[in-house]
C-alpha positions, 0 to 999 in steps of 0.5 A, a space after each residue: 157381754 160385760 164391759 170388763 170382758 169387752 175390755 179384755 177382748 179389746 186388750 187381746 186384740 191390741 196385744 195380738 196386733 202388737 205381736 204381729 207388728 213386732 213379728 213383721 218388724 223382725 221379719 223385715 230386719 231378718 230379711 237383710 242378708 250379708 256375705 259372709 253372714 253376720 257382716 255388713 251394716 244395718 241400713 236405714 232405707 233399703 227401698 232403693 236397693 233393687 234393680 229397675 223393673 224388668 231386670 232380674 239381678 243387678 249389682 249396686 256399688 257405692 265407691 270413691 275413686 281414691 279408695 284403695 279398697 274400691 280399687 281392689 274390688 273393681 276388677 272382681 266386680 267387673 269380672 262378675 258383671 261380665 261373666 253373669 251379664 248383669 248390670 252394674 250401677 256405680 254410685 260415687 260416695 265421696 269420703 272427703 277428708 284426705 280423699 278430697 285432697 287427692 281429687 276424689 270429687 274431680 275424678 268423679 266429675 270427669 267420669 261423669 263427663 266421659 259417661 255423658 259426652 263420650 261413652 259409658 265404656 270410656 267412662 268405665 275405663 277411666 274409673 279402672 285406670 284411676 284405681 290402677 294408678 292410685 299409688 302415683 296420685 298424691 294431689 289434685 294436681 296429680 289427678 288432673 295430670 293423670 286425667 289429661 294423659 287418659 284423655 290424650 291416650 284415648 283421643 278425646 279432646 279434654 275441656 278446659 272445665 269439665 262441669 261449667 254449670 255444676 250439673 255433674 257435680 249435683 249428680 255426684 252429690 245426689 249419689 252421696 245423698 242416696 247413700 246417706 239415706 240408705 246408711 252407707 258408711 264406707 266404700 266399697 259398699 257392694 249390693 247384689 239384688 233382685 226385685 224382692 231381696 238384696 245382699 251386701 257383699 263385704 268379701 268380694 271372694 264371695 261375690 260369685 256365690 252370692 250372685 248365684 244365690 240371688 239369681 236362683 231366688 229371683 224367679 224364672 227368667 223373664 218373669 219380671 219382664 212378663 209382670 211388667 208387660 201384664 201391668 200395662 
């Protein structure tokens, strides 16, 4: 084979490789879905948008406890979780600015305290109660007073300081860092996912339909668990 022919073949191979790479890149980009179609963000790192091993379908939600849109989404998301009996992974994504003046970070830390020291159920009740009381919370002092009343009404001893070591705040900040790595831009950011795909739900009226779709595409029940077991 002449040198020019070899160069032509090499160029063709390189071109084919580039075409395959571009095709794969387009396929990866088109794998991102949203409900409704055409909405949602273009995320940077979606490797974290999947449930833990052995879980078929889950919801991941980035939220700020002083965000009115999160308050509206909260009962819908929790009703869906209860109906489908799927896990919900709530991530604190502090918006800062005026939300910081309302005590979003403090509320997130108190929620973590309740989850770690009391129970996940009480912590979730606290999140829901904060969302429901947003209109009456105008400052950090209001948030503290509300939190004190919540502890009292639930028969829980409230410590003088929720997070003396700063570990709980580090957990909250880790959630924010995870969201920034993904490319989260606003709250709530709601993701329905299985082991191989995810859908961002920007309209909670489509949440149930999306869960049905993602569940149907997750494969047979128990497949993820069986695969994990076989790997050991």
